[in-house]
C-alpha positions in Angstrom: 279.5 123.4 201.0 279.0 120.2 202.9 276.9 117.4 201.2 273.6 117.1 202.5 273.2 112.9 203.8 271.5 110.5 201.9 267.9 111.0 203.6 267.8 114.7 202.8 268.3 114.3 199.4 265.1 112.0 199.4 263.4 114.1 200.6 264.5 116.7 198.1 264.4 114.3 194.9 260.7 113.3 196.7 259.9 117.1 196.4 261.5 117.5 193.0 259.1 115.0 191.8 256.2 116.2 193.2 257.2 119.9 191.9 258.5 119.2 188.9 256.0 120.6 185.8 256.3 119.6 181.9 257.8 122.9 180.3 259.4 124.2 184.1 262.4 126.1 184.1 265.5 125.3 186.1 265.3 128.4 188.0 261.6 127.9 189.0 262.4 124.3 190.2 265.3 125.3 192.4 262.8 128.0 193.5 260.0 126.0 194.3 262.2 123.5 196.1 263.7 125.8 198.1 260.0 127.3 199.6 260.5 123.6 200.9 264.1 123.4 201.3 265.5 126.6 202.1 269.1 125.4 202.2 269.1 123.5 199.2 272.0 124.4 196.6 271.5 124.5 192.7 273.7 121.1 192.9 271.3 119.6 195.8 268.7 120.3 193.2 270.2 119.3 190.6 271.3 116.1 192.2 268.0 115.3 193.7 266.0 115.9 190.4 268.4 113.0 189.0 267.7 110.9 192.1 264.1 111.8 191.1 264.7 110.6 187.6 265.7 106.7 188.9 262.9 106.5 191.6 260.4 107.3 188.7 262.1 104.8 186.2 261.8 102.5 189.1 258.3 103.0 189.7 257.6 102.7 185.7 256.2 106.2 185.8 255.5 107.9 182.5 257.5 111.5 183.9 260.7 109.6 183.6 261.8 111.8 180.3 260.1 114.8 181.6 262.0 114.5 185.0 265.4 113.7 183.1 265.2 116.5 180.7 264.7 118.9 183.6 267.6 117.6 185.7 269.6 117.9 182.8 268.8 121.4 182.2 268.9 122.2 186.0 272.7 121.1 185.9 273.7 123.2 182.9 272.0 126.5 184.1 274.6 129.0 184.0 275.5 129.3 188.0 275.5 133.1 187.3 271.3 133.2 186.3 270.7 134.8 189.6 269.7 131.7 191.5 271.2 132.9 195.0 272.7 130.2 195.1 273.9 128.6 198.4 
């Protein structure tokens, strides 16, 4: 699959940062992000989640740890978890 342009990645990262909540499961994050970015793959969401961590860190946000944990969980979630990945 073609990698999204950096501006699209930034858009997905903004969405991740806005929608991610404490205790959210990777499958829930991917589904929520795909409501706004229907063509985003699991890999796109995972990369955008790490980008959201960087943005939150630069802004000295208290959400850095929660976003990082969710990014790691999303990256490590099984590919066969019925995510309907693109």
